[in-house]
N, C-alpha and C positions, 0 to 999 in steps of 0.2 A: 504494500500500500504506500503510495507516494503522497506525502503530506507537503503542501505548499505553504511556506511561511516567509516572513520578512527575513532578509539576510542577517541583519543584526541580531534579531531574536534567535535565529537558528544558531548563529555563532555563540551566543550566550548560553543557549541550552547545551550545545555540544561541549562547551567549556565546563559548564556545571557538572555534566555527567562524566566527562573523560579527562578533564584538566589535570587531575592528579596523576595521570599516566605520562604527562610531559615532565621534562626535567624542571628543576626549580627556575633556572634561567629562562627556559622556553615559556614557562607559565607566566613569569613576570613580564617578559617582552610582549607576549600575546595579550595579556590582560591590560597592560598600559596602552598598547597601540590600538587594540580592537575595542575592548570594553570601556576603557577610560577615555578613548578618542584622543590620545596625545599624538602629536605629529611624529613622523619618523625621526626628525631632527631631535626632538625632545627626548624620545626613548633612546636614540643613539648616544646622546650626550650622557644620559643617566647611566648607561651600561658600558660606556667607553668603547663603542663599536661604530661602524659606519652606518649611514642611512640604508645603504644596500644590504648590509648585514641584518638590520632590523626587518627590512622588507622580505628578505629571504627566509628569515626565521618565522615571521608571521605566516608566510605562504606555506612553509613546510609544516608548521603547527596546524594550520587549517586543513591541510591534506591528511595529516595524521588523525585529527579528530574526526574527520569525515570517514576515514577508513575504519576507525573503531566503530562508528555508527553503522557503517555498511555491514560489518561482521556481526555486531551484537544487537543492533536495532533497539537499544534501550530508550532513546528519545522517541522513536516512533511508537513504541508500546506505551510510554508515559502519556503521550498526547492522545492516543486512542483510549486509554483508560479514563483520562479526564473527560473526553467526549462522552463516553458511555455513562459515567457517573452523572454528568450534566443532563443527558437524555433521561436517565432514571428520575432525576429530580423534577424535570418538566412533565414527564408522562405519568407519574404515579400520583394517586390520590391518597395513598397510605402514608400518614405522617411518620410512622416508625421507619418505613422504607426510605422516605425522603431524608430523615435524619442520618441514617446509615450511609446513604450516598454522599451527604454533605461531609460526614466524617472521613470518607474515602478521599474526597477532594482536599480536605484539610491536611491529610497525611501526605498527599502528593506534594 
């Protein structure tokens, strides 16, 4: 199942799920550049590397995160479960079932 989402949101989700699999330096560079929206120059200065080095690291990290998702499908499953729980909340008239579905959403 292919889920279409905003690129920034997708990158954030992939990082949330698989970021710990990156090295500490990769995590820092990816987070600062992509999630904190710092410029390549700012990140390069912070880490003592070139702008090209930052660019290459971000591109490599994005590819790694995407490959983890391609193999494990954790983000896809997460989104699907969120959608199912939302559907249950909308479709059920049973208050107890609704509360359980809301608990599922809170846990996610």
